[in-house]
C-alpha positions, 0 to 999 in steps of 0.5 A: 863861917863855916868852912867845909868839911875836909875829911876827903882825901880826894882833890878839894875844890872851890867852885867858883860860878858867876851865878846860883843854881836857881839860874837853870840854863847857860853856862850856870847849869853846866857847871853845876851839872858839872858838879855833881857828877864830879862829887860821885868820883871823889872831888870834894867840893865847895861853891862860891856863887855870885848872884844879883838873885835871891840867897845873895841880897845885902852887902854880906857873905851868905852860905847856904848848902846846894846838893850837900855842899856848902854854898857862899854868894855874895852880891854882884854889883854892877857899877865899875865903882862898886864892882871892886866890893864883889872882889874884895868879898869873894877874896875874904871868903877865899883867905877864909877857906884857903885851908879847906881847897887845892884848887880854885875851879872858876867857871865863866869869864867875869871880870871879878873871878878872873881876877880872884885866880890871881889872889888865889895863885897869892895864896899858894893854891891851883887855878883853873878858869873854864872860859865862856860866851860873852866874857873874853872869847869873841874878836872883839872882846880880845881887842878892848883893852879890859879884856885884855888886863883881865887875861894879863891878871889870869896867871893860874895853870890851866885856861880851859876852853869849850870849843876850838874857836875859843882855843884860838881867841885864848892864843891870840890874847896871849896866853900860852899855848902849855896853858890852854885844855881843850875840854867840851861841855857834857851832857847826862845821856841818861837824862836824855836818851829817849828808848822809846822813840820812834821815827816812822812817819805817823799822823800829824806834823813833823815836830820841830824844837829850838830851845835858847834865850830870846835874844837876837843872836839865837836866830828864832827869826830865821827859824820863824821864816824857815817854818814859812818856807816849809809849808809853802812847799807843801810839808807839814810841820810845827816848831815849838821854841824853848824860851828862857829868860837870862836875868842879866839881859833886859833885851829879851821881852822886846825880842820875843815880841817882836818874835811873836809880831813876826809869826802873826805877820807871817801867818804862823800862829798854828805852827809856830808856838812859843813855850817854856825852855825849863824843862829840856828832856821833856820837849825833846822826847816830845819832838822829831828833829832839832833845829837850830838858827844861832848865829854864835856860841862859846859851845851850844850845849843844848845840841848835844842835849838834842843828840843825847835825845836821839835827834837828828839836827839841822844847824847853821853852821858855825865853824870851830864851834859845832863844826865839831860837835855835829859830823856834817851829813851823819848826825846834822845838816849844816846849813850857812847861817841866816839862811832859812832857805836852807834851813827848810831845805834840809828839814824837809828832807828829813820830814820826808825820809824816815829812815833818814832821820832814824839813821842820823838820830841813833848815830847822833846818840851814839856820839852824845855818848862817845864824845860829851857824857858827861861820864868822860868830860868829868874824867877829863877834868879829873885828870886835869886836877890830878896833874895839879896835884903832883 
């Protein structure tokens, strides 16, 4: 295998990601966007990607290139008795690259990568673990013996949490407070900003948008019921649901089928549209209000993507997650979870008041620029990287 070019004098990072870059949504998307900006700030990057998709077939490490940086993919094996083989390949790669990186930055809570941090410490490397949803950061997961073992295996310098909820779970699982750093997800403001946006009332329906994986947790059924209520109350609305399929979830097709059946049974075939969620910036530009009914999130990056596009939002309240993203009543309306009546009421309020939509949309964009720009977020990572090298 070749190693990465070490001509740069900047921080050298081996970024380990739980999916390859052709997975265009979720935590992997955020990881690669973060890395792209870090590169422009002088960070020398190499990638280790665990993937069960194209490019990682077979029982060996494969080398490719991503945006000018070396990338190594290793196969993901789903049976517990084959997982050690994936860990062995990751350890071999880390050993081979040991002279080429200063910091192992694991992006995600996959058990293989968590355990890899302990091996990297044996190599004398600094380690960071960015925690993401559906791995360690639920109360139920923390109680599981296997997950407690993962936390103990993680002996790195910092656990990076993307929400206060995750900070609390990290503390509950025994990670010292001094090893936990809160850094939110970021968004490319230039990619999402839409200066031509017009908030005034116009002919046609108010265009609603929601984006996410087609799983029950995302609450798309609540949105469909809310649209039904809005139409019954005389509001002219049209909802687009941008759907994405997660390669590691087997229940999505069934969920999407059930959603389509619900839309049909409510008589909403002309008012609810299912579209691809691959081009989120375009979907945001073509919408007037962002709606979000998810019951739980690690962060919910699509929320700050909507803010960066200048959209007012109506979202289900997720304590210590989007209560830290939004300022209720300023850039969004937060409503109780699983409450289509409350969600419909706030959307109707925005539908009737274009000046309120404009005020909240502009406030959302300003907050995205100040708190969640990718430039600000990468700056926080750089501070942490540099502190570890001292």
